Each structure stands twice: as C-alpha cells, then as structure tokens.
C-alpha positions in Angstrom: 10.6 12.5 12.5 11.3 11.3 9.0 8.3 10.1 7.0 9.0 7.6 4.2 6.6 6.0 1.7 7.2 2.4 0.6 5.6 1.7 -2.8 5.7 -0.6 -5.7 3.2 -2.8 -7.6 1.2 -5.8 -6.8 3.5 -8.8 -5.9 6.7 -6.7 -5.7 7.1 -7.4 -2.0 6.3 -4.1 -0.2 5.2 -6.0 2.9 8.3 -8.1 3.0 10.4 -5.0 2.8 8.2 -3.2 5.3 8.6 -6.0 7.8 12.3 -5.8 7.5 12.3 -2.1 8.3 10.1 -2.9 11.3 12.7 -5.4 12.6 15.3 -2.6 12.4 13.2 -0.2 14.5 11.1 1.8 12.0 7.4 2.4 12.7 5.7 0.8 9.7 2.0 0.9 8.8 0.4 -0.8 5.9 -2.2 1.5 4.2 -4.0 -1.5 2.6 -4.4 -3.1 6.1 -5.9 0.1 7.5 -8.3 0.3 4.5 -9.2 -3.4 5.0 -10.3 -2.5 8.6 -12.7 0.1 7.1 -14.7 -2.7 5.5 -15.6 -4.2 8.9 -19.1 -3.5 10.3 -17.8 -1.4 13.3 -15.7 0.9 11.1 -16.3 4.7 11.2 -17.0 4.8 7.5 -19.0 1.5 7.2 -22.4 3.2 6.6 -20.9 5.5 3.9 -19.5 2.5 2.1 -22.7 0.5 2.2 -24.7 3.6 1.0 -22.3 4.0 -1.9 -21.9 0.4 -2.9 -25.4 -1.1 -2.0 -26.5 -3.7 0.5 -25.5 -6.6 -1.9 -21.8 -6.1 -0.8 -22.6 -7.0 2.8 -21.6 -10.5 3.8 -23.4 -12.8 6.2 -21.3 -11.7 9.2 -22.1 -8.0 8.4 -18.7 -7.0 7.1 -18.3 -5.7 3.5 -17.1 -8.4 1.1 -14.1 -6.9 -0.6 -14.2 -9.4 -3.5 -17.7 -8.3 -4.3 -16.6 -4.7 -4.1 -13.6 -5.3 -6.4 -15.9 -7.0 -9.0 -18.2 -3.9 -9.0 -15.7 -1.0 -8.9 -13.1 -2.4 -11.3 -15.8 -2.3 -14.0 -16.9 1.2 -13.0 -14.1 3.8 -12.8 -16.4 6.6 -11.6 -17.6 4.4 -8.6 -14.0 3.4 -7.9 -13.0 7.1 -7.7 -15.9 7.8 -5.2 -15.0 4.8 -3.1 -11.3 5.8 -3.0 -12.2 9.4 -2.0 -14.0 8.0 1.1 -11.4 5.4 2.1 -8.4 7.6 1.4 -9.8 10.6 3.4 -10.3 8.2 6.3 -6.8 6.7 5.8 -5.0 10.1 5.9 -6.9 11.0 9.1 -5.7 7.7 10.7 -2.1 8.3 9.6 -2.2 11.8 11.1 -3.4 10.2 14.4 -0.5 7.7 14.4 2.0 10.5 13.6 0.9 12.5 16.7 2.3 9.9 19.0 5.7 9.6 17.4 9.0 11.2 18.5 11.4 13.4 16.5 13.9 10.5 16.0 11.3 8.1 14.7 11.3 6.9 11.1 7.6 6.5 10.1 7.0 4.4 7.1 3.8 3.9 5.1 3.4 1.0 2.7 1.1 2.2 0.0 0.6 1.0 -3.6 -0.6 4.2 -5.2 1.6 7.1 -3.9 2.5 8.3 -7.4 -0.8 7.5 -9.0 -2.7 9.5 -6.3 -0.3 12.4 -6.2 0.6 12.0 -2.5 4.3 12.0 -3.0 4.4 15.4 -1.3 3.4 13.8 2.0 6.8 12.0 2.4 10.4 13.1 2.9 11.5 10.1 0.8 9.8 7.5 -1.3 11.2 4.0 -1.6 10.1 1.9 -4.6 10.3 -1.9 -4.1 11.2 -3.3 -7.5 10.5 -6.6 -9.1 9.8 -7.2 -12.8 6.2 -7.6 -14.1 6.5 -11.4 -14.6 7.9 -12.0 -11.2 5.1 -9.9 -9.6 2.5 -11.9 -11.5 3.9 -15.2 -10.5 4.1 -14.2 -6.8 0.5 -12.9 -6.9 -0.9 -16.0 -8.6 1.1 -18.3 -6.2 -0.8 -16.6 -3.4 -4.1 -17.5 -5.0 -5.0 -14.5 -7.1 -6.3 -15.3 -10.6 -4.2 -14.1 -13.6 -7.3 -12.1 -14.7 -7.6 -10.4 -11.4 -3.9 -9.5 -11.4 -4.2 -8.0 -14.9 -7.3 -6.1 -13.9 -5.7 -4.5 -10.8 -2.4 -3.8 -12.6 -4.3 -1.6 -15.1 -4.7 0.9 -12.2 -1.1 0.9 -11.3 1.7 2.9 -12.9 4.3 0.9 -14.8 7.0 -0.3 -12.3 9.8 1.0 -14.5 8.3 4.5 -14.4 8.0 4.2 -10.6 11.7 3.4 -10.4 12.5 6.6 -12.3 10.4 8.6 -9.8 11.8 7.0 -6.7 14.3 8.5 -4.2 15.5 5.0 -3.3 15.0 1.7 -5.1 15.2 -1.6 -3.3 15.5 -4.5 -5.8 13.4 -7.4 -4.5 13.6 -9.6 -7.6 16.3 -12.0 -6.3 17.4 -13.7 -3.1 15.8 -12.5 0.1 19.2 -12.0 1.8 20.1 -9.6 -1.0 16.9 -7.6 -0.2 17.7 -7.7 3.5 21.2 -6.3 2.8 19.7 -3.4 0.8 17.2 -2.6 3.5 19.8 -2.5 6.2 21.9 0.0 4.1 18.9 2.2 3.4 17.9 2.2 7.1 21.4 3.2 8.1 21.3 6.1 5.6 17.9 7.3 6.7 19.0 7.3 10.3 22.1 9.3 9.6 20.6 11.8 7.2 19.8 15.1 8.8 
C-alpha cells in the first residue's frame, strides 16, 4: 500500500484534486471531513470538546457550532493547540482503522491542510502539494461565502504556499483550466501506480 498526503492551502483545490484521484481508483479521505464529524453530538470525542470549549458552542440541535468554535480558538492560540491535540489524535486513530482494511496494491490518499505545519510528513510515502497563488485561493474562498477577514485569519495558521511547493514531492498546479489539472492528476496517478 502506498500512502500519499494531499495538501495545500485554503482555496487551492485539494478536494477537487482528491475527487479526481478517487475517480481513477485511489482510496481518498478528507481529514477535514472526518474532523467535522467529531463536532456532531454522537461523536466519540464530543464530551471532551464541549468540556474544553464550553457549553456556549453547542447549537440548538446539540451539535457543536464550528463557526462559534473558530471565533473562539482563532483568538486564543493556546486553546487552538489543545483543541487540535484532541481532534488530531482521534483523526490519526480513524486513519489507522481505514488503513487496516486496505490491500497492498491500494493507493491511500489523505487530504489534509496542515501536513507540514503539524510535522506529520513522516506518515506519508509521498506528499502532493496542490498549488494556486494566494489571490486565486482568496477569490475562490470568498466566492464560496467565506469573508475576506476569515480567510486572512485562517491563512495566518498555514505555511506560505511557495514554501510548501519547495517541500513537496509532487506539485499539481491547479491555478488554471480544470482540464490541465486533470491531465496532471492522471500522470501522477500513473507514476504512483508504477513506482515500486
């Protein structure tokens, strides 16, 4: 089994690229999606999160309101660190569970924003950086409804995309036409399949 990280910054198109690899036959999981599940009231770490963040983050339906959480933790780096310790520990456990069911020929890909920032590069055989310049990422994020202020605030916690490019094993440029991205993804997948 080959384990590959797909990373990049907010708005660069990690999910677009991840979905393309899925179409080609890779097993792709989105770390952010798994973490979103942890904020639901039936999650195994729900009580820990409410204890850490306080009852005020619980919405009317009982789930944890992620917008409220973001507003609290992005102003409090120490609390953010404690929150990430809980969610990331649970995330790595979930990834190990998924891995157990995979075969030796599978390509297992994990979409995760903070591979370099969190020092988890060692967990992957290869790391792909999905690249788009800062202004393009900002435009895409705001077109999807994120405020420019929220974008800027979140980006303060992410390594500069140019630096990520330097650290990558593979770079997929997603700044242009979608068919150009698709062409790169197919080439990368073929290489990953044929590499020993």
